[in-house]
C-alpha positions as CSV (number, residue, x, y, z in Angstrom):
1,M,118.2,20.8,25.8
2,N,121.3,22.8,24.8
3,Q,124.5,20.7,25.2
4,E,126.6,23.8,26.0
5,R,124.2,24.6,29.0
6,L,124.4,21.0,30.2
7,M,128.2,21.1,30.3
8,K,128.0,24.0,32.7
9,V,125.4,22.6,35.1
10,I,127.7,20.3,37.1
11,F,130.6,21.9,38.8
12,G,132.1,18.7,40.3
13,P,131.6,15.8,42.7
14,L,131.0,16.5,46.4
15,V,133.1,14.1,48.4
16,T,132.2,14.1,52.1
17,E,131.4,11.4,54.7
18,K,127.7,11.9,54.2
19,S,128.0,11.6,50.4
20,Q,130.1,8.4,50.8
21,M,127.5,6.8,53.0
22,A,124.7,7.8,50.4
23,A,126.8,6.2,47.7
24,E,127.2,2.9,49.5
25,K,123.6,2.6,50.9
26,H,121.5,4.1,48.1
27,N,123.8,4.0,45.0
28,Q,123.7,7.9,44.9
29,V,126.4,10.3,43.7
30,T,126.5,13.9,45.1
31,F,127.4,16.8,42.9
32,R,127.8,20.6,43.4
33,V,125.6,22.2,40.7
34,A,124.6,25.6,39.4
35,R,122.1,27.4,41.5
36,D,119.7,28.0,38.6
37,A,119.8,24.3,37.5
38,N,116.7,22.2,37.8
39,K,116.3,18.4,38.3
40,H,115.6,17.7,34.7
41,E,118.8,19.6,33.6
42,I,120.9,17.8,36.2
43,K,119.7,14.4,35.1
44,Q,120.4,15.2,31.5
45,A,123.9,16.5,32.3
46,V,124.9,13.5,34.4
47,E,123.7,11.1,31.7
48,L,125.5,13.1,29.0
49,L,128.8,13.5,30.9
50,F,129.2,10.1,32.5
51,K,127.1,7.8,30.1
52,V,125.0,6.4,33.0
53,E,121.3,5.9,33.5
54,V,119.8,8.2,36.2
55,E,116.7,7.1,38.2
56,N,116.1,10.1,40.5
57,V,117.5,13.5,41.4
58,Q,117.1,15.3,44.7
59,V,118.4,18.8,45.2
60,A,119.2,20.9,48.3
61,N,120.0,24.6,48.6
62,V,122.9,25.2,51.0
63,K,123.1,28.5,52.6
64,G,126.5,30.2,52.8
65,K,128.1,30.4,56.2
66,I,128.6,33.7,58.0
67,K,132.3,34.3,58.5
68,R,134.5,37.1,60.0
69,F,137.0,38.9,57.8
70,G,139.1,40.9,60.2
71,G,136.6,43.1,62.1
72,R,133.9,42.7,59.5
73,L,131.2,40.1,59.0
74,G,130.8,38.5,55.6
75,R,128.9,35.6,54.1
76,R,130.1,32.9,51.8
77,N,128.0,32.3,48.6
78,H,124.9,30.1,48.7
79,W,125.2,27.0,46.6
80,K,123.2,23.9,45.5
81,K,123.9,20.3,45.7
82,A,122.3,17.4,43.9
83,Y,121.9,13.8,45.1
84,V,121.7,11.7,41.9
85,S,120.4,8.1,42.2
86,L,121.8,5.8,39.6
87,A,120.0,2.8,38.1
88,E,120.9,-0.6,39.3
89,G,124.3,-1.8,38.1
90,Q,125.4,1.8,37.1
91,D,128.5,3.4,38.6
92,I,130.6,6.5,38.2
93,N,134.4,6.1,38.8
94,F,135.9,9.5,39.5
95,G,139.4,8.1,39.8
96,A,139.3,7.3,36.0
97,L,138.6,10.9,35.2
98,E,141.9,12.2,36.7
99,G,144.9,12.4,34.4
């Protein structure tokens, strides 16, 4: 797989209450990913960027919300998120990535 493509697959971590519960219960990390990315690319990208072993990847397509802009209706962009299950004993520390 092209390394340049893999570097563009993951946009960043998704930190919500639901993703925190998944991290504690199932050793999963949640990422916002490119809409055209597949599970195989996501797995390779996480292993390349964070040097961890990935067991499983689950993806979900999120529909953009309909919002009002003044008197007009608009829609936010659709996006994709990935739940990445890490192997036993593996961990990603996002605090170490900052600064």
